[in-house]
PyMOL Python script that loads the backbone (N, CA, C, O; Angstrom):
from pymol import cmd

cmd.read_pdbstr("""\
ATOM      1  N   MET A   1       0.841  -1.168   0.000  1.00  0.00           N
ATOM      2  CA  MET A   1       0.000   0.000   0.000  1.00  0.00           C
ATOM      3  C   MET A   1       0.895   1.243   0.000  1.00  0.00           C
ATOM      4  O   MET A   1       1.830   1.342   0.794  1.00  0.00           O
ATOM      5  N   SER A   2       0.604   2.175  -0.886  1.00  0.00           N
ATOM      6  CA  SER A   2       1.448   3.350  -0.996  1.00  0.00           C
ATOM      7  C   SER A   2       1.189   4.331   0.145  1.00  0.00           C
ATOM      8  O   SER A   2       0.152   4.285   0.808  1.00  0.00           O
ATOM      9  N   GLY A   3       2.145   5.205   0.350  1.00  0.00           N
ATOM     10  CA  GLY A   3       2.031   6.195   1.418  1.00  0.00           C
ATOM     11  C   GLY A   3       0.876   7.160   1.200  1.00  0.00           C
ATOM     12  O   GLY A   3       0.223   7.582   2.154  1.00  0.00           O
ATOM     13  N   LEU A   4       0.626   7.509  -0.065  1.00  0.00           N
ATOM     14  CA  LEU A   4      -0.473   8.420  -0.383  1.00  0.00           C
ATOM     15  C   LEU A   4      -1.821   7.807  -0.020  1.00  0.00           C
ATOM     16  O   LEU A   4      -2.701   8.488   0.505  1.00  0.00           O
ATOM     17  N   LYS A   5      -1.972   6.528  -0.302  1.00  0.00           N
ATOM     18  CA  LYS A   5      -3.239   5.855   0.017  1.00  0.00           C
ATOM     19  C   LYS A   5      -3.455   5.785   1.524  1.00  0.00           C
ATOM     20  O   LYS A   5      -4.583   5.933   1.994  1.00  0.00           O
ATOM     21  N   ILE A   6      -2.391   5.561   2.281  1.00  0.00           N
ATOM     22  CA  ILE A   6      -2.516   5.516   3.736  1.00  0.00           C
ATOM     23  C   ILE A   6      -2.945   6.879   4.272  1.00  0.00           C
ATOM     24  O   ILE A   6      -3.818   6.962   5.136  1.00  0.00           O
ATOM     25  N   VAL A   7      -2.337   7.935   3.766  1.00  0.00           N
ATOM     26  CA  VAL A   7      -2.695   9.290   4.198  1.00  0.00           C
ATOM     27  C   VAL A   7      -4.148   9.591   3.838  1.00  0.00           C
ATOM     28  O   VAL A   7      -4.884  10.148   4.653  1.00  0.00           O
ATOM     29  N   LEU A   8      -4.564   9.230   2.634  1.00  0.00           N
ATOM     30  CA  LEU A   8      -5.946   9.471   2.215  1.00  0.00           C
ATOM     31  C   LEU A   8      -6.940   8.666   3.049  1.00  0.00           C
ATOM     32  O   LEU A   8      -8.039   9.139   3.338  1.00  0.00           O
ATOM     33  N   MET A   9      -6.555   7.449   3.435  1.00  0.00           N
ATOM     34  CA  MET A   9      -7.432   6.636   4.287  1.00  0.00           C
ATOM     35  C   MET A   9      -7.588   7.278   5.668  1.00  0.00           C
ATOM     36  O   MET A   9      -8.685   7.284   6.225  1.00  0.00           O
ATOM     37  N   ILE A  10      -6.513   7.809   6.216  1.00  0.00           N
ATOM     38  CA  ILE A  10      -6.587   8.469   7.519  1.00  0.00           C
ATOM     39  C   ILE A  10      -7.464   9.709   7.439  1.00  0.00           C
ATOM     40  O   ILE A  10      -8.287   9.944   8.324  1.00  0.00           O
ATOM     41  N   VAL A  11      -7.296  10.509   6.383  1.00  0.00           N
ATOM     42  CA  VAL A  11      -8.140  11.699   6.190  1.00  0.00           C
ATOM     43  C   VAL A  11      -9.597  11.284   6.010  1.00  0.00           C
ATOM     44  O   VAL A  11     -10.496  11.942   6.533  1.00  0.00           O
ATOM     45  N   PHE A  12      -9.835  10.211   5.283  1.00  0.00           N
ATOM     46  CA  PHE A  12     -11.189   9.706   5.058  1.00  0.00           C
ATOM     47  C   PHE A  12     -11.845   9.297   6.381  1.00  0.00           C
ATOM     48  O   PHE A  12     -13.016   9.599   6.609  1.00  0.00           O
ATOM     49  N   ILE A  13     -11.111   8.628   7.232  1.00  0.00           N
ATOM     50  CA  ILE A  13     -11.651   8.217   8.531  1.00  0.00           C
ATOM     51  C   ILE A  13     -11.966   9.430   9.395  1.00  0.00           C
ATOM     52  O   ILE A  13     -12.994   9.457  10.071  1.00  0.00           O
ATOM     53  N   ILE A  14     -11.094  10.434   9.381  1.00  0.00           N
ATOM     54  CA  ILE A  14     -11.343  11.657  10.145  1.00  0.00           C
ATOM     55  C   ILE A  14     -12.586  12.373   9.632  1.00  0.00           C
ATOM     56  O   ILE A  14     -13.396  12.859  10.421  1.00  0.00           O
ATOM     57  N   VAL A  15     -12.738  12.438   8.292  1.00  0.00           N
ATOM     58  CA  VAL A  15     -13.923  13.072   7.705  1.00  0.00           C
ATOM     59  C   VAL A  15     -15.183  12.302   8.096  1.00  0.00           C
ATOM     60  O   VAL A  15     -16.207  12.912   8.402  1.00  0.00           O
ATOM     61  N   CYS A  16     -15.121  10.976   8.091  1.00  0.00           N
ATOM     62  CA  CYS A  16     -16.286  10.162   8.474  1.00  0.00           C
ATOM     63  C   CYS A  16     -16.702  10.417   9.919  1.00  0.00           C
ATOM     64  O   CYS A  16     -17.889  10.567  10.210  1.00  0.00           O
ATOM     65  N   ILE A  17     -15.738  10.464  10.812  1.00  0.00           N
ATOM     66  CA  ILE A  17     -16.044  10.697  12.228  1.00  0.00           C
ATOM     67  C   ILE A  17     -16.590  12.112  12.429  1.00  0.00           C
ATOM     68  O   ILE A  17     -17.554  12.305  13.171  1.00  0.00           O
ATOM     69  N   ALA A  18     -15.982  13.093  11.776  1.00  0.00           N
ATOM     70  CA  ALA A  18     -16.444  14.478  11.901  1.00  0.00           C
ATOM     71  C   ALA A  18     -17.846  14.644  11.327  1.00  0.00           C
ATOM     72  O   ALA A  18     -18.674  15.344  11.910  1.00  0.00           O
ATOM     73  N   LEU A  19     -18.121  14.008  10.190  1.00  0.00           N
ATOM     74  CA  LEU A  19     -19.442  14.090   9.578  1.00  0.00           C
ATOM     75  C   LEU A  19     -20.501  13.490  10.484  1.00  0.00           C
ATOM     76  O   LEU A  19     -21.590  14.048  10.623  1.00  0.00           O
ATOM     77  N   THR A  20     -20.195  12.365  11.098  1.00  0.00           N
ATOM     78  CA  THR A  20     -21.136  11.742  12.024  1.00  0.00           C
ATOM     79  C   THR A  20     -21.424  12.653  13.212  1.00  0.00           C
ATOM     80  O   THR A  20     -22.577  12.817  13.610  1.00  0.00           O
ATOM     81  N   ALA A  21     -20.376  13.244  13.773  1.00  0.00           N
ATOM     82  CA  ALA A  21     -20.553  14.127  14.931  1.00  0.00           C
ATOM     83  C   ALA A  21     -21.359  15.369  14.574  1.00  0.00           C
ATOM     84  O   ALA A  21     -22.228  15.781  15.344  1.00  0.00           O
ATOM     85  N   ILE A  22     -21.088  15.969  13.426  1.00  0.00           N
ATOM     86  CA  ILE A  22     -21.796  17.194  13.016  1.00  0.00           C
ATOM     87  C   ILE A  22     -23.267  16.898  12.759  1.00  0.00           C
ATOM     88  O   ILE A  22     -24.128  17.686  13.149  1.00  0.00           O
ATOM     89  N   VAL A  23     -23.568  15.782  12.115  1.00  0.00           N
ATOM     90  CA  VAL A  23     -24.964  15.438  11.843  1.00  0.00           C
ATOM     91  C   VAL A  23     -25.715  15.192  13.156  1.00  0.00           C
ATOM     92  O   VAL A  23     -26.875  15.582  13.285  1.00  0.00           O
ATOM     93  N   LEU A  24     -25.072  14.558  14.114  1.00  0.00           N
ATOM     94  CA  LEU A  24     -25.720  14.306  15.395  1.00  0.00           C
ATOM     95  C   LEU A  24     -25.925  15.586  16.206  1.00  0.00           C
ATOM     96  O   LEU A  24     -26.808  15.633  17.063  1.00  0.00           O
ATOM     97  N   MET A  25     -25.132  16.616  15.954  1.00  0.00           N
ATOM     98  CA  MET A  25     -25.273  17.876  16.677  1.00  0.00           C
ATOM     99  C   MET A  25     -26.436  18.722  16.165  1.00  0.00           C
ATOM    100  O   MET A  25     -26.902  19.619  16.867  1.00  0.00           O
ATOM    101  N   GLN A  26     -26.906  18.449  14.957  1.00  0.00           N
ATOM    102  CA  GLN A  26     -27.966  19.268  14.377  1.00  0.00           C
ATOM    103  C   GLN A  26     -29.315  18.970  15.012  1.00  0.00           C
ATOM    104  O   GLN A  26     -29.562  17.873  15.513  1.00  0.00           O
ATOM    105  N   GLU A  27     -30.183  19.982  14.975  1.00  0.00           N
ATOM    106  CA  GLU A  27     -31.532  19.831  15.498  1.00  0.00           C
ATOM    107  C   GLU A  27     -32.405  19.132  14.473  1.00  0.00           C
ATOM    108  O   GLU A  27     -32.093  19.110  13.283  1.00  0.00           O
ATOM    109  N   GLY A  28     -33.503  18.561  14.948  1.00  0.00           N
ATOM    110  CA  GLY A  28     -34.454  17.933  14.045  1.00  0.00           C
ATOM    111  C   GLY A  28     -35.208  18.977  13.233  1.00  0.00           C
ATOM    112  O   GLY A  28     -35.314  20.132  13.647  1.00  0.00           O
ATOM    113  N   LYS A  29     -35.719  18.585  12.105  1.00  0.00           N
ATOM    114  CA  LYS A  29     -36.419  19.515  11.217  1.00  0.00           C
ATOM    115  C   LYS A  29     -37.922  19.520  11.450  1.00  0.00           C
ATOM    116  O   LYS A  29     -38.633  20.266  10.776  1.00  0.00           O
ATOM    117  N   SER A  30     -38.425  18.726  12.367  1.00  0.00           N
ATOM    118  CA  SER A  30     -39.867  18.687  12.593  1.00  0.00           C
ATOM    119  C   SER A  30     -40.293  19.939  13.347  1.00  0.00           C
ATOM    120  O   SER A  30     -39.836  20.185  14.463  1.00  0.00           O
ATOM    121  N   GLN A  31     -41.170  20.729  12.733  1.00  0.00           N
ATOM    122  CA  GLN A  31     -41.614  21.975  13.329  1.00  0.00           C
ATOM    123  C   GLN A  31     -43.003  21.846  13.928  1.00  0.00           C
ATOM    124  O   GLN A  31     -43.482  22.763  14.595  1.00  0.00           O
ATOM    125  N   GLY A  32     -43.644  20.726  13.696  1.00  0.00           N
ATOM    126  CA  GLY A  32     -44.968  20.516  14.260  1.00  0.00           C
ATOM    127  C   GLY A  32     -45.997  21.457  13.651  1.00  0.00           C
ATOM    128  O   GLY A  32     -45.904  21.824  12.479  1.00  0.00           O
ATOM    129  N   LEU A  33     -46.979  21.841  14.459  1.00  0.00           N
ATOM    130  CA  LEU A  33     -48.043  22.711  13.980  1.00  0.00           C
ATOM    131  C   LEU A  33     -47.605  24.163  13.872  1.00  0.00           C
ATOM    132  O   LEU A  33     -48.323  24.971  13.284  1.00  0.00           O
ATOM    133  N   GLY A  34     -46.458  24.516  14.416  1.00  0.00           N
ATOM    134  CA  GLY A  34     -45.976  25.891  14.338  1.00  0.00           C
ATOM    135  C   GLY A  34     -45.697  26.327  12.914  1.00  0.00           C
ATOM    136  O   GLY A  34     -45.846  27.505  12.591  1.00  0.00           O
ATOM    137  N   ALA A  35     -45.295  25.401  12.057  1.00  0.00           N
ATOM    138  CA  ALA A  35     -45.007  25.736  10.666  1.00  0.00           C
ATOM    139  C   ALA A  35     -46.282  26.085   9.910  1.00  0.00           C
ATOM    140  O   ALA A  35     -46.250  26.889   8.979  1.00  0.00           O
ATOM    141  N   ILE A  36     -47.400  25.487  10.302  1.00  0.00           N
ATOM    142  CA  ILE A  36     -48.668  25.764   9.628  1.00  0.00           C
ATOM    143  C   ILE A  36     -49.148  27.174   9.968  1.00  0.00           C
ATOM    144  O   ILE A  36     -49.655  27.883   9.099  1.00  0.00           O
ATOM    145  N   ALA A  37     -48.993  27.577  11.212  1.00  0.00           N
ATOM    146  CA  ALA A  37     -49.469  28.881  11.667  1.00  0.00           C
ATOM    147  C   ALA A  37     -48.512  30.008  11.298  1.00  0.00           C
ATOM    148  O   ALA A  37     -48.848  31.174  11.505  1.00  0.00           O
ATOM    149  N   GLY A  38     -47.349  29.710  10.766  1.00  0.00           N
ATOM    150  CA  GLY A  38     -46.402  30.749  10.376  1.00  0.00           C
ATOM    151  C   GLY A  38     -45.391  31.074  11.453  1.00  0.00           C
ATOM    152  O   GLY A  38     -44.664  32.059  11.327  1.00  0.00           O
ATOM    153  N   ALA A  39     -45.321  30.301  12.481  1.00  0.00           N
ATOM    154  CA  ALA A  39     -44.376  30.566  13.568  1.00  0.00           C
ATOM    155  C   ALA A  39     -42.930  30.280  13.150  1.00  0.00           C
ATOM    156  O   ALA A  39     -41.996  30.663  13.855  1.00  0.00           O
ATOM    157  N   ALA A  40     -42.743  29.621  12.027  1.00  0.00           N
ATOM    158  CA  ALA A  40     -41.390  29.302  11.576  1.00  0.00           C
ATOM    159  C   ALA A  40     -40.671  30.538  11.057  1.00  0.00           C
ATOM    160  O   ALA A  40     -39.448  30.530  10.923  1.00  0.00           O
ATOM    161  N   ASP A  41     -41.417  31.603  10.763  1.00  0.00           N
ATOM    162  CA  ASP A  41     -40.828  32.823  10.234  1.00  0.00           C
ATOM    163  C   ASP A  41     -40.444  33.755  11.388  1.00  0.00           C
ATOM    164  O   ASP A  41     -40.994  34.847  11.528  1.00  0.00           O
ATOM    165  N   THR A  42     -39.507  33.312  12.197  1.00  0.00           N
ATOM    166  CA  THR A  42     -39.054  34.085  13.340  1.00  0.00           C
ATOM    167  C   THR A  42     -37.700  34.687  13.030  1.00  0.00           C
ATOM    168  O   THR A  42     -37.182  34.548  11.922  1.00  0.00           O
ATOM    169  N   TYR A  43     -37.136  35.353  14.012  1.00  0.00           N
ATOM    170  CA  TYR A  43     -35.811  35.948  13.855  1.00  0.00           C
ATOM    171  C   TYR A  43     -34.770  34.892  13.505  1.00  0.00           C
ATOM    172  O   TYR A  43     -33.931  35.106  12.630  1.00  0.00           O
ATOM    173  N   TRP A  44     -34.825  33.748  14.192  1.00  0.00           N
ATOM    174  CA  TRP A  44     -33.830  32.704  13.950  1.00  0.00           C
ATOM    175  C   TRP A  44     -34.024  32.068  12.584  1.00  0.00           C
ATOM    176  O   TRP A  44     -33.056  31.614  11.974  1.00  0.00           O
ATOM    177  N   GLY A  45     -35.256  32.028  12.094  1.00  0.00           N
ATOM    178  CA  GLY A  45     -35.499  31.476  10.769  1.00  0.00           C
ATOM    179  C   GLY A  45     -34.955  32.373   9.671  1.00  0.00           C
ATOM    180  O   GLY A  45     -34.450  31.895   8.655  1.00  0.00           O
ATOM    181  N   LYS A  46     -35.064  33.687   9.884  1.00  0.00           N
ATOM    182  CA  LYS A  46     -34.578  34.644   8.886  1.00  0.00           C
ATOM    183  C   LYS A  46     -33.052  34.725   8.859  1.00  0.00           C
ATOM    184  O   LYS A  46     -32.456  34.900   7.796  1.00  0.00           O
ATOM    185  N   ASN A  47     -32.426  34.600  10.021  1.00  0.00           N
ATOM    186  CA  ASN A  47     -30.973  34.736  10.122  1.00  0.00           C
ATOM    187  C   ASN A  47     -30.290  33.391  10.334  1.00  0.00           C
ATOM    188  O   ASN A  47     -29.311  33.287  11.073  1.00  0.00           O
ATOM    189  N   LYS A  48     -30.810  32.383   9.688  1.00  0.00           N
ATOM    190  CA  LYS A  48     -30.302  31.024   9.896  1.00  0.00           C
ATOM    191  C   LYS A  48     -28.849  30.877   9.456  1.00  0.00           C
ATOM    192  O   LYS A  48     -28.095  30.111  10.057  1.00  0.00           O
ATOM    193  N   GLY A  49     -28.456  31.594   8.427  1.00  0.00           N
ATOM    194  CA  GLY A  49     -27.086  31.471   7.927  1.00  0.00           C
ATOM    195  C   GLY A  49     -26.044  31.936   8.911  1.00  0.00           C
ATOM    196  O   GLY A  49     -24.900  31.484   8.856  1.00  0.00           O
ATOM    197  N   ARG A  50     -26.414  32.840   9.820  1.00  0.00           N
ATOM    198  CA  ARG A  50     -25.470  33.364  10.799  1.00  0.00           C
ATOM    199  C   ARG A  50     -25.533  32.631  12.132  1.00  0.00           C
ATOM    200  O   ARG A  50     -24.699  32.863  13.007  1.00  0.00           O
ATOM    201  N   SER A  51     -26.497  31.764  12.290  1.00  0.00           N
ATOM    202  CA  SER A  51     -26.655  31.055  13.557  1.00  0.00           C
ATOM    203  C   SER A  51     -25.788  29.795  13.577  1.00  0.00           C
ATOM    204  O   SER A  51     -25.171  29.426  12.579  1.00  0.00           O
ATOM    205  N   LEU A  52     -25.763  29.157  14.731  1.00  0.00           N
ATOM    206  CA  LEU A  52     -25.005  27.911  14.867  1.00  0.00           C
ATOM    207  C   LEU A  52     -25.557  26.832  13.940  1.00  0.00           C
ATOM    208  O   LEU A  52     -24.800  26.065  13.345  1.00  0.00           O
ATOM    209  N   GLU A  53     -26.881  26.781  13.824  1.00  0.00           N
ATOM    210  CA  GLU A  53     -27.508  25.776  12.955  1.00  0.00           C
ATOM    211  C   GLU A  53     -27.098  25.979  11.492  1.00  0.00           C
ATOM    212  O   GLU A  53     -26.854  25.012  10.771  1.00  0.00           O
ATOM    213  N   GLY A  54     -27.025  27.227  11.066  1.00  0.00           N
ATOM    214  CA  GLY A  54     -26.592  27.516   9.697  1.00  0.00           C
ATOM    215  C   GLY A  54     -25.156  27.099   9.458  1.00  0.00           C
ATOM    216  O   GLY A  54     -24.817  26.582   8.393  1.00  0.00           O
ATOM    217  N   LYS A  55     -24.304  27.328  10.465  1.00  0.00           N
ATOM    218  CA  LYS A  55     -22.900  26.924  10.333  1.00  0.00           C
ATOM    219  C   LYS A  55     -22.760  25.410  10.310  1.00  0.00           C
ATOM    220  O   LYS A  55     -21.930  24.869   9.579  1.00  0.00           O
ATOM    221  N   LEU A  56     -23.575  24.726  11.113  1.00  0.00           N
ATOM    222  CA  LEU A  56     -23.531  23.263  11.108  1.00  0.00           C
ATOM    223  C   LEU A  56     -23.954  22.703   9.755  1.00  0.00           C
ATOM    224  O   LEU A  56     -23.385  21.721   9.278  1.00  0.00           O
ATOM    225  N   GLU A  57     -24.951  23.327   9.140  1.00  0.00           N
ATOM    226  CA  GLU A  57     -25.376  22.875   7.808  1.00  0.00           C
ATOM    227  C   GLU A  57     -24.283  23.097   6.775  1.00  0.00           C
ATOM    228  O   GLU A  57     -24.065  22.244   5.914  1.00  0.00           O
ATOM    229  N   LEU A  58     -23.595  24.229   6.848  1.00  0.00           N
ATOM    230  CA  LEU A  58     -22.511  24.507   5.908  1.00  0.00           C
ATOM    231  C   LEU A  58     -21.372  23.510   6.091  1.00  0.00           C
ATOM    232  O   LEU A  58     -20.831  22.998   5.111  1.00  0.00           O
ATOM    233  N   ILE A  59     -21.009  23.235   7.332  1.00  0.00           N
ATOM    234  CA  ILE A  59     -19.942  22.262   7.603  1.00  0.00           C
ATOM    235  C   ILE A  59     -20.354  20.872   7.122  1.00  0.00           C
ATOM    236  O   ILE A  59     -19.526  20.113   6.617  1.00  0.00           O
ATOM    237  N   THR A  60     -21.641  20.542   7.281  1.00  0.00           N
ATOM    238  CA  THR A  60     -22.133  19.245   6.803  1.00  0.00           C
ATOM    239  C   THR A  60     -21.985  19.132   5.289  1.00  0.00           C
ATOM    240  O   THR A  60     -21.564  18.092   4.783  1.00  0.00           O
ATOM    241  N   LYS A  61     -22.325  20.184   4.572  1.00  0.00           N
ATOM    242  CA  LYS A  61     -22.199  20.161   3.105  1.00  0.00           C
ATOM    243  C   LYS A  61     -20.749  20.006   2.680  1.00  0.00           C
ATOM    244  O   LYS A  61     -20.448  19.255   1.753  1.00  0.00           O
ATOM    245  N   ILE A  62     -19.848  20.715   3.357  1.00  0.00           N
ATOM    246  CA  ILE A  62     -18.424  20.625   3.017  1.00  0.00           C
ATOM    247  C   ILE A  62     -17.888  19.222   3.300  1.00  0.00           C
ATOM    248  O   ILE A  62     -17.165  18.651   2.483  1.00  0.00           O
ATOM    249  N   LEU A  63     -18.245  18.673   4.456  1.00  0.00           N
ATOM    250  CA  LEU A  63     -17.776  17.326   4.801  1.00  0.00           C
ATOM    251  C   LEU A  63     -18.364  16.260   3.879  1.00  0.00           C
ATOM    252  O   LEU A  63     -17.700  15.273   3.564  1.00  0.00           O
ATOM    253  N   CYS A  64     -19.616  16.461   3.445  1.00  0.00           N
ATOM    254  CA  CYS A  64     -20.212  15.508   2.500  1.00  0.00           C
ATOM    255  C   CYS A  64     -19.473  15.522   1.168  1.00  0.00           C
ATOM    256  O   CYS A  64     -19.230  14.473   0.571  1.00  0.00           O
ATOM    257  N   ALA A  65     -19.119  16.717   0.708  1.00  0.00           N
ATOM    258  CA  ALA A  65     -18.365  16.822  -0.545  1.00  0.00           C
ATOM    259  C   ALA A  65     -16.996  16.149  -0.392  1.00  0.00           C
ATOM    260  O   ALA A  65     -16.555  15.423  -1.283  1.00  0.00           O
ATOM    261  N   ALA A  66     -16.327  16.393   0.743  1.00  0.00           N
ATOM    262  CA  ALA A  66     -15.016  15.771   0.975  1.00  0.00           C
ATOM    263  C   ALA A  66     -15.145  14.250   1.056  1.00  0.00           C
ATOM    264  O   ALA A  66     -14.293  13.520   0.550  1.00  0.00           O
ATOM    265  N   PHE A  67     -16.223  13.779   1.699  1.00  0.00           N
ATOM    266  CA  PHE A  67     -16.464  12.338   1.799  1.00  0.00           C
ATOM    267  C   PHE A  67     -16.613  11.713   0.414  1.00  0.00           C
ATOM    268  O   PHE A  67     -16.001  10.686   0.120  1.00  0.00           O
ATOM    269  N   MET A  68     -17.433  12.340  -0.438  1.00  0.00           N
ATOM    270  CA  MET A  68     -17.665  11.797  -1.789  1.00  0.00           C
ATOM    271  C   MET A  68     -16.381  11.803  -2.621  1.00  0.00           C
ATOM    272  O   MET A  68     -16.065  10.822  -3.295  1.00  0.00           O
ATOM    273  N   ILE A  69     -15.649  12.910  -2.566  1.00  0.00           N
ATOM    274  CA  ILE A  69     -14.417  13.008  -3.359  1.00  0.00           C
ATOM    275  C   ILE A  69     -13.386  11.985  -2.884  1.00  0.00           C
ATOM    276  O   ILE A  69     -12.756  11.311  -3.698  1.00  0.00           O
ATOM    277  N   LEU A  70     -13.215  11.870  -1.566  1.00  0.00           N
ATOM    278  CA  LEU A  70     -12.251  10.899  -1.053  1.00  0.00           C
ATOM    279  C   LEU A  70     -12.669   9.462  -1.356  1.00  0.00           C
ATOM    280  O   LEU A  70     -11.818   8.621  -1.643  1.00  0.00           O
ATOM    281  N   ALA A  71     -13.957   9.176  -1.296  1.00  0.00           N
ATOM    282  CA  ALA A  71     -14.425   7.828  -1.618  1.00  0.00           C
ATOM    283  C   ALA A  71     -14.137   7.481  -3.070  1.00  0.00           C
ATOM    284  O   ALA A  71     -13.747   6.354  -3.374  1.00  0.00           O
ATOM    285  N   ILE A  72     -14.324   8.430  -3.958  1.00  0.00           N
ATOM    286  CA  ILE A  72     -14.049   8.191  -5.380  1.00  0.00           C
ATOM    287  C   ILE A  72     -12.546   8.034  -5.612  1.00  0.00           C
ATOM    288  O   ILE A  72     -12.120   7.132  -6.333  1.00  0.00           O
ATOM    289  N   VAL A  73     -11.745   8.908  -5.003  1.00  0.00           N
ATOM    290  CA  VAL A  73     -10.291   8.848  -5.188  1.00  0.00           C
ATOM    291  C   VAL A  73      -9.726   7.537  -4.628  1.00  0.00           C
ATOM    292  O   VAL A  73      -8.842   6.932  -5.234  1.00  0.00           O
ATOM    293  N   LEU A  74     -10.229   7.108  -3.491  1.00  0.00           N
ATOM    294  CA  LEU A  74      -9.715   5.864  -2.892  1.00  0.00           C
ATOM    295  C   LEU A  74     -10.108   4.620  -3.689  1.00  0.00           C
ATOM    296  O   LEU A  74      -9.478   3.573  -3.541  1.00  0.00           O
ATOM    297  N   ASN A  75     -11.130   4.716  -4.523  1.00  0.00           N
ATOM    298  CA  ASN A  75     -11.536   3.566  -5.332  1.00  0.00           C
ATOM    299  C   ASN A  75     -10.854   3.517  -6.697  1.00  0.00           C
ATOM    300  O   ASN A  75     -11.085   2.586  -7.469  1.00  0.00           O
ATOM    301  N   ILE A  76     -10.027   4.495  -6.997  1.00  0.00           N
ATOM    302  CA  ILE A  76      -9.269   4.464  -8.250  1.00  0.00           C
ATOM    303  C   ILE A  76      -8.166   3.407  -8.108  1.00  0.00           C
ATOM    304  O   ILE A  76      -7.471   3.363  -7.094  1.00  0.00           O
ATOM    305  N   ARG A  77      -8.016   2.582  -9.103  1.00  0.00           N
ATOM    306  CA  ARG A  77      -7.084   1.452  -9.033  1.00  0.00           C
ATOM    307  C   ARG A  77      -5.626   1.884  -9.006  1.00  0.00           C
ATOM    308  O   ARG A  77      -4.792   1.150  -8.477  1.00  0.00           O
ATOM    309  N   GLY A  78      -5.282   3.051  -9.558  1.00  0.00           N
ATOM    310  CA  GLY A  78      -3.894   3.467  -9.663  1.00  0.00           C
ATOM    311  C   GLY A  78      -3.263   3.896  -8.358  1.00  0.00           C
ATOM    312  O   GLY A  78      -2.038   3.941  -8.244  1.00  0.00           O
ATOM    313  N   ILE A  79      -4.079   4.209  -7.378  1.00  0.00           N
ATOM    314  CA  ILE A  79      -3.510   4.719  -6.114  1.00  0.00           C
ATOM    315  C   ILE A  79      -3.233   3.567  -5.174  1.00  0.00           C
ATOM    316  O   ILE A  79      -2.754   3.782  -4.060  1.00  0.00           O
TER     317      ILE A  79
END
""", "prot")
cmd.dss("prot")
cmd.show_as("cartoon", "prot")
cmd.util.cbc("prot")
cmd.orient("prot")
């Protein structure tokens, strides 16, 4: 096994663990009856990108992209 593949496997494992932790930190999306009455349009709903929840979603998207790219690269036969 080449040194590059070992390094990529270690990075892949770190990304997997981080992705699992970030997904578990996020809140559930069930809003119940509040979404029907319009209660979802609050201050936190409008400024979601600046809140902790917005940052967790951004980190999740980045880690998902890294996971997919590393999975594809690790399955290439030449490495």
